[in-house]
C-alpha positions in Angstrom: 7.5 -40.6 68.5 6.5 -41.9 65.1 3.1 -40.3 65.6 4.7 -36.9 66.3 6.9 -37.2 63.1 3.8 -37.9 61.0 2.1 -34.8 62.4 5.1 -32.7 61.5 5.3 -34.1 58.0 1.6 -33.3 57.4 2.0 -29.7 58.7 5.1 -29.2 56.4 3.2 -30.4 53.4 0.2 -28.1 54.2 2.5 -25.2 54.5 4.0 -25.9 51.1 0.6 -26.0 49.5 -0.3 -22.7 51.0 2.9 -21.1 49.6 2.7 -22.6 46.1 -1.1 -22.2 45.4 -1.1 -18.4 44.8 1.5 -18.9 42.0 -0.5 -21.8 40.5 -3.7 -19.7 40.3 -2.0 -16.5 38.9 -2.6 -15.6 35.3 0.1 -16.6 32.8 2.4 -13.8 31.6 2.0 -15.2 28.0 -0.7 -13.8 25.8 -3.3 -16.6 25.3 -3.9 -17.6 21.7 -7.0 -16.1 20.1 -9.9 -18.4 19.7 -11.0 -19.1 16.1 -14.4 -17.7 15.1 -17.2 -20.2 14.7 -17.1 -19.9 10.9 -13.5 -21.1 10.8 -12.1 -17.7 9.7 -8.8 -16.3 10.9 -9.0 -14.9 14.4 -8.4 -11.3 15.2 -5.2 -10.5 16.9 -5.2 -11.2 20.7 -5.4 -8.3 23.1 -1.9 -7.4 24.5 -1.1 -8.8 27.9 -0.4 -5.3 29.2 -2.0 -2.1 28.3 -0.1 -0.4 25.5 1.1 3.1 25.8 -1.6 5.5 24.7 -1.3 6.4 21.0 -3.1 8.9 18.9 -2.8 7.9 15.2 -3.9 9.3 12.0 -4.8 7.2 8.9 -5.4 8.5 5.4 -7.6 6.3 3.2 -7.8 6.4 -0.6 -11.4 5.2 -0.8 -14.8 5.9 -2.1 -17.6 6.9 0.2 -19.1 3.4 0.7 -15.7 1.8 1.4 -14.8 4.6 3.8 -18.1 4.2 5.7 -17.2 0.6 6.3 -13.7 1.5 7.4 -15.1 4.0 9.9 -17.4 1.4 11.4 -14.6 -1.1 11.8 -12.4 1.6 13.4 -15.1 2.3 15.9 -15.1 -1.4 16.9 -11.3 -1.3 17.2 -11.6 1.7 19.6 -13.7 -0.4 22.0 -11.2 -3.2 22.0 -8.1 -1.1 22.3 -9.2 2.1 24.2 -5.5 3.3 24.5 -5.1 3.5 20.7 -7.1 6.2 19.0 -7.1 6.4 15.2 -8.5 9.4 13.3 -9.5 8.6 9.7 -9.3 11.0 6.7 -10.7 10.1 3.3 -9.1 11.0 0.0 -11.1 10.6 -3.2 -9.4 8.1 -5.5 -9.8 10.5 -8.4 -7.7 13.2 -6.8 -5.3 10.9 -4.8 -2.2 11.4 -7.1 -0.7 14.3 -5.0 -0.8 12.0 -2.0 1.5 9.6 -3.7 3.7 12.4 -5.0 4.1 13.8 -1.5 4.9 10.3 -0.1 1.8 10.4 2.1 2.8 13.7 3.6 -0.1 16.1 3.3 1.1 18.3 6.1 -0.6 16.4 8.9 1.9 13.5 9.4 -0.2 10.4 8.8 0.9 7.3 10.6 -0.9 4.9 8.2 -2.5 4.9 4.9 -4.9 2.8 2.8 -3.7 2.9 -0.8 -3.9 1.1 -4.1 -1.7 -1.9 -4.1 0.3 -0.5 -7.1 1.5 2.4 -4.9 3.1 0.2 -2.3 6.5 -0.5 -4.0 6.8 3.2 -5.1 6.4 4.3 -1.5 8.8 1.6 -0.2 11.5 2.5 -2.6 11.1 6.2 -1.7 11.6 5.5 2.0 8.1 6.7 2.9 6.9 3.5 4.6 8.2 0.8 6.9 8.0 -3.0 6.3 4.6 -4.5 7.3 5.5 -8.1 7.8 4.9 -7.9 11.6 1.3 -6.9 11.0 0.3 -10.2 9.5 -1.5 -12.6 11.9 -1.2 -16.3 11.9 -0.7 -17.8 8.4 -1.9 -14.6 6.6 1.6 -13.9 5.3 1.6 -17.1 3.3 -2.2 -17.1 2.5 -2.0 -14.7 -0.4 -3.0 -14.6 -4.1 0.1 -13.8 -6.2 -1.8 -11.1 -8.1 -2.3 -9.2 -4.8 0.9 -10.0 -3.0 3.5 -9.4 -5.6 3.1 -5.6 -5.8 3.6 -5.4 -2.0 7.1 -7.1 -2.0 10.5 -5.5 -2.4 13.9 -6.2 -1.1 12.9 -9.4 0.8 10.2 -7.6 2.8 6.4 -7.2 2.5 5.5 -3.5 2.6 1.7 -3.5 2.7 -1.1 -5.6 4.3 -3.9 -6.3 1.7 -7.5 -5.5 2.7 -9.5 -6.4 -0.4 -9.5 -6.6 -4.1 -12.1 -5.6 -6.8 -11.2 -6.9 -10.2 -12.7 -5.6 -13.4 -15.5 -7.3 -15.4 -17.4 -6.7 -18.6 -21.2 -6.1 -18.3 -23.4 -6.7 -21.4 -26.8 -5.5 -22.3 -28.4 -8.8 -23.6 -31.1 -6.9 -25.6 -28.7 -4.7 -27.5 -26.3 -7.6 -28.2 -29.2 -9.7 -29.4 -30.2 -7.1 -31.9 -26.9 -7.3 -33.8 -26.4 -9.5 -36.8 -23.5 -10.7 -38.9 -23.3 -10.2 -42.7 -25.1 -13.4 -43.2 -27.9 -12.4 -40.9 -26.9 -14.8 -38.0 -27.0 -13.5 -34.4 -23.7 -11.9 -33.3 -22.0 -13.5 -30.3 -20.0 -11.6 -27.8 -16.8 -10.3 -29.4 -13.9 -12.7 -28.9 -11.2 -11.1 -31.0 -9.9 -7.6 -31.6 -11.5 -7.5 -35.1 -14.9 -8.3 -33.6 -14.6 -5.3 -31.3 -13.4 -3.1 -34.1 -16.6 -4.0 -36.1 -19.0 -3.2 -33.3 -19.6 0.5 -34.1 -20.6 -0.4 -37.7 -22.8 -3.2 -36.6 -24.7 -0.9 -34.2 -25.2 1.6 -37.0 -26.4 -1.1 -39.3 -28.9 -2.2 -36.7 -30.2 1.3 -36.4 -29.2 1.4 -32.7 -28.1 4.7 -31.1 -26.5 2.9 -28.3 -22.9 3.5 -27.2 -20.8 0.4 -27.9 -18.6 0.8 -24.8 -18.7 2.6 -21.5 -15.7 3.0 -19.1 -14.3 5.6 -16.8 -11.7 7.3 -19.0 -9.9 8.6 -15.9 -9.3 5.1 -14.6 -6.3 3.5 -16.3 -7.2 0.1 -14.9 -10.5 0.2 -16.7 -8.7 1.3 -19.9 -6.2 -1.6 -19.7 -8.8 -4.1 -18.7 -10.8 -3.4 -21.9 -7.7 -3.3 -24.1 -6.5 -6.6 -22.6 -9.9 -8.3 -23.0 -10.5 -7.0 -26.5 -6.9 -7.9 -27.7 -7.0 -11.3 -25.9 -3.9 -10.4 -23.9 -2.8 -9.9 -20.3 -4.2 -6.7 -19.0 -0.8 -5.6 -17.8 0.9 -5.5 -21.2 1.1 -1.7 -21.5 2.7 -0.6 -18.2 5.2 -3.5 -18.2 8.5 -3.5 -20.0 7.0 -5.4 -22.9 4.8 -2.4 -23.5 7.7 -0.5 -25.0 7.5 -2.5 -28.2 4.4 -2.5 -30.4 4.4 -6.1 -31.6 0.8 -6.9 -30.8 -1.3 -6.3 -34.0 -4.5 -6.8 -32.1 -3.8 -3.9 -29.7 -2.6 -1.7 -32.6 -5.8 -2.5 -34.6 -8.0 -1.4 -31.6 -6.2 2.0 -31.3 -6.4 2.5 -35.1 -10.2 3.0 -34.8 -11.3 6.2 -36.6 -12.4 9.2 -34.5 -16.0 8.8 -35.4 -16.1 5.3 -33.9 -14.5 6.6 -30.7 -17.6 8.8 -30.3 -19.5 5.6 -29.4 -17.5 5.3 -26.1 -19.2 6.6 -23.0 -16.2 7.9 -20.9 -17.9 8.3 -17.6 -17.9 6.9 -14.1 -21.0 4.7 -13.5 -23.7 6.1 -11.2 -27.4 5.3 -10.7 -28.4 7.3 -13.8 -25.8 5.4 -15.9 -27.2 1.9 -14.8 -30.7 2.9 -15.6 -29.7 4.2 -19.1 -27.5 1.1 -19.6 -30.4 -1.3 -18.8 -32.7 0.7 -21.1 -30.5 0.0 -24.1 -28.2 3.1 -24.0 -25.0 1.0 -24.0 -23.9 -2.3 -25.3 -21.0 -3.1 -22.9 -19.3 -1.6 -19.9 -16.0 -2.2 -18.1 -16.4 -1.7 -14.4 -15.1 -3.1 -11.1 -16.8 -6.2 -9.9 -18.4 -4.5 -6.8 -19.7 -1.7 -9.0 -21.3 -4.1 -11.4 -23.0 -6.2 -8.7 -24.2 -3.1 -6.8 -25.4 -1.3 -9.9 -27.4 -4.2 -11.2 -28.8 -5.0 -7.7 -30.2 -1.5 -7.4 -32.3 -1.8 -10.6 -35.8 -3.0 -10.8 -35.9 -6.7 -11.6 -37.2 -6.3 -15.1 -34.4 -3.8 -15.9 -31.7 -5.9 -14.2 -32.5 -8.9 -16.3 -31.2 -7.0 -19.4 -27.7 -6.9 -18.0 -25.2 -9.8 -17.5 -21.8 -9.8 -15.8 -19.1 -11.4 -17.9 -16.0 -12.7 -16.0 -14.5 -14.5 -19.0 -11.3 -12.3 -18.7 -10.7 -13.8 -15.2 -9.6 -17.0 -17.0 -6.6 -15.2 -18.4 -3.2 -15.2 -16.6 -3.6 -11.7 -15.3 -6.2 -9.0 -14.8 -5.9 -6.0 -12.5 -7.1 -6.7 -9.0 -7.8 -3.1 -8.0 -6.6 -4.2 -4.6 -6.1 -1.9 -1.6 -3.5 -2.3 1.2 -2.6 -0.6 4.4 0.9 0.8 4.7 2.9 2.1 7.7 4.4 5.6 7.5 8.1 5.8 8.2 7.3 8.9 10.2 5.1 7.3 12.7 6.1 7.4 16.4 3.9 4.5 17.3 4.9 1.5 15.2 3.5 -1.2 17.4 0.1 0.5 17.9 -0.1 1.1 14.1 0.7 -2.5 13.3 -1.9 -3.7 15.8 -4.5 -1.5 14.0 -3.5 -2.8 10.6 -3.7 -6.4 11.7 -7.1 -5.9 13.2 -8.5 -4.0 10.2 -7.4 -6.7 7.7 -8.3 -9.9 9.6 -10.6 -12.5 8.1 -13.7 -11.3 9.8 -13.3 -7.8 8.5 -12.5 -8.9 5.0 -15.7 -10.9 5.0 -17.5 -7.8 6.3 -16.1 -5.7 3.5 -17.5 -8.2 1.0 -20.9 -8.2 2.6 -21.2 -4.4 2.8 -19.3 -3.2 -0.3 -18.9 -6.2 -2.6 -15.1 -6.0 -2.5 -13.6 -9.5 -2.6 -11.3 -10.9 0.2 -7.6 -10.9 -0.5 -6.9 -14.3 1.2 -7.6 -17.6 -0.7 -8.7 -19.4 2.5 -11.8 -17.2 2.8 -13.3 -18.5 -0.4 -15.4 -21.3 1.1 -19.0 -22.3 0.8 -19.4 -21.5 4.5 -18.3 -17.9 3.9 -20.5 -17.5 0.8 -18.0 -15.4 -1.2 -18.9 -15.5 -4.9 -17.3 -16.2 -7.3 -15.2 -18.9 -5.6 -11.5 -18.2 -6.5 -10.0 -20.7 -4.1 -9.5 -23.5 -6.6 -8.9 -21.7 -9.9 -6.0 -22.8 -12.1 -2.5 -21.8 -11.0 -1.9 -20.4 -14.4 -4.8 -17.9 -14.3 -6.0 -15.0 -12.3 -5.5 -14.4 -9.4 -2.6 -16.8 -9.0 -0.3 -15.1 -11.4 1.7 -12.1 -10.4 1.6 -9.0 -12.6 4.4 -8.5 -15.1 4.6 -4.9 -14.1 5.3 -4.4 -10.4 8.1 -1.8 -10.3 8.0 1.6 -8.6 7.4 3.3 -11.9 4.0 1.7 -12.5 1.9 4.5 -10.9 3.6 7.1 -13.1 3.1 5.0 -16.2 -0.5 4.5 -15.4 -1.0 8.3 -15.0 0.6 8.9 -18.4 -1.5 6.2 -19.9 -4.6 8.0 -18.8 -3.5 11.2 -20.4 -2.8 9.4 -23.7 -6.1 7.6 -23.6 -8.1 10.8 -23.1 -6.2 12.4 -26.1 -6.9 9.3 -28.2 -10.6 9.3 -27.2 -11.0 13.0 -28.2 -9.4 12.3 -31.6 -6.4 14.5 -30.9 -4.0 11.6 -31.5 -4.1 8.4 -33.5 -2.3 5.1 -33.2 0.9 6.4 -34.9 1.3 9.3 -32.4 0.5 6.9 -29.6 3.2 4.5 -30.8 5.7 7.3 -30.7 4.8 8.9 -27.4 4.2 5.9 -25.2 7.7 4.3 -25.6 9.2 7.7 -25.2 7.6 7.9 -21.8 9.4 4.8 -20.7 12.8 6.3 -21.8 12.0 9.5 -20.0 11.2 7.7 -16.7 14.4 5.6 -17.0 16.5 8.7 -17.6 15.1 10.4 -14.6 15.1 7.6 -12.3 
């Protein structure tokens, strides 16, 4: 009898194993965590557990040609990983991108996403053109932010953009032209450290018999203008568009803008191209204000003997704030595919792609954790002082900043052409603040 009971118990246990084993071997309904890449960078977002509803998205990118080419390549990789989400990219030249902001990203073709300058984000958020982007951040990315990059993206307790990269401004010097300049006592001239040193440069070049321009910058780029004014005056580069820019209390800034029209002729107001870098290296210009990626690429493209004449100066990065020239993705409030769009933004801004942006275009990553010896990002910004760039937020982060920047460009071009002087500037610039406040 006991033997028969034993057999029955064994049979019952076997039946239970057969019933339970299919469930034990079935895949989990939870999405598995993504594995970290070998280099320790942040993982790309995991593939969804279930296939997403097919989505056709359109993304508008304010980008130059090189940056857009990298974006297209990364989008092609996304299409292989997420075949049900198709994203069509359209490039907008940064020099003619103003109407895109004015139209709140509506160019008549209903974009779902956009890649825009970081300073645009709060303007678009306040206007109701975009949706919060917090859900697009992966892992600890939401807290892994430089303040200079993150602050313009925040409003009303939400984050409205996902940063992709930054490209701060630098000075580039021609060593040979600088070495030819002398002080009144005949001693070599060091790099200008104060506003009065900059004011004296045109005369020193004339005294040295040099026909070189004393400064080159893109007059249509307000960030380049402010970067030079900040560096030359020894002030934060965001003084002018911030509220403190209403008052003209800085004597250094006033002295720079009081330059006579003949000295302004020594400013090359052009965007740097291959011909510019060749002329620069040959002694056609003393100093230039350009974005970091533009400087590194321009010098790298020169023959070694020419490149040795030029030197990148990042001294301004030791100040509390310089413009990052950052770019961020935003999500249109008109999109019909929020989840698919957020999946795309998270993928396109993950650590691996930020490092790829750096390798291909020279644009720096937006996350501090990516500045490691292993990743090879230079210069290393991970351990810089908390009181200096890029750990300080800009003083000007309001929705009015893009409009003020546009007006600043117009004033600068008038000043450069000699149509206005410092007194006219001092009257018209504060008036533009009052006009904006009255309208909005």
